[in-house]
N, C-alpha and C positions, 0 to 999 in steps of 0.2 A: 504494500500500500504506500501511496505517495501523496504528499500534500500539494496544494496548488503551487506554492512558491518553489518547491523542489522541482516539480515538473517543468515550470517555466525556465528554471536554470539549467535543466538537463537537455532541453531542446534549444540548441543555439539559434537565436533569431526569433524565437516564439515570443510574440507580444502578449502580455497579460490581458490587455483589452480584447485581443482576438480570442483568447481562450475563454474569457468571460462571455463573449458574444456566442461562441460555439455552445457553451453550456446553456445560455438563455434560449438559443434556438433548438436546444435538445438534440444537437448533433453528437454531443458527448454527455453522458449521464453519470457523473460521479456520485458517490454516496455522500451524505452530509453527516458529519460527526462533530458534535459540540459546536455547531455553527460554522464549521469549516469543511471545505470539500476534501474528500479522500478518493484518490484514483487507484483503482485496481489495475492489474496488468492489462486487461482487455480495454480499459479506458485509455491507458497510456498508448496502446497500439492504435486506438481510434484517433487520438490526438496526432500521433505521428502520420497516420494516413491522411488526415485532413490537411496537415501542414505540408506534406509532400504533394498532395493534389494542387494546393494553391501555389506553392513556391516552385516546385520542379515541373509541374505539368500545366501551370498557368490556368487552372480552372477557377473561374471567378465565383464570387460569393453567391450570385444568383443561380448558378448552375450546380453548386454544391449539393443542395438537397436532392436533386434528381440523380446525380452521380452516386451519392451515398445510398439512396434508396435502391438503385440498380445493383450496387455492390452488395448491399445487405441481402437482396433477393438471390443474387448469385451464390453467396456464401450459404444461404439457407438451402438452396437447391443442391449444392455440393454435399451438405450434411445429409440430405434425404437420399441422394444417390449412394453415399457411403453406407447408410443404414440399409438400403435395399441390397447392396452388395454383401454386407454382413449377413443379412437374413438368407440370401441365396446360398451363401457359403455354409451356413448352419443347417438349412432345411433341405435344399435341393440335393438330389442324388448326383453322383459323379457323372452319369450319362447326361443328365439335365444341364449340369454346369458346362460340360463339353459342348452340348448343342447351343447353349446360350453364347458361349465364347465364339463358336463358329459363325453363328448368326450375326453377332455384333461385328466381327471381322469382315464378313460379307457386306454388311451395310456400309462400313467404313470404306471398303474398296469401291463400292458403287458410287459413293459421294465423291471420292477422289477422282474417279473416272468422269463423272458428270462435270466436276470443276475443270478438269483438263479439257474436256470437250467445249465448255463454255469459253475458256481462255483461247482456244484455237479459233472458235467462231468469232470472238471479239477482235482477234488480230486480222481476220480475213476481210 
């Protein structure tokens, strides 16, 4: 756990006013302890992400809510896919797992072939 002041000093260039605004906008949701913000590891990672989006990728404040929402959805989907994979590993028979693997590989090859065909058509 990390305090507001420690977090600001740990991220070179992070403006305390920016962090306060991110909290107000609910882009970062630290816990409050005795009237002070306390940041857990996930909160610190979120602050790093927002800072990098703004500073390194030049994402403006108006676009940040959309970008953060899309990233949250992507991470949520990745968790669901991982859970499905774990369930398949635990429940499905070896034959079923092989069939699923073959099917997914076939789908991937088909998409690659379609993309190559589209690229060739675009160049023509």
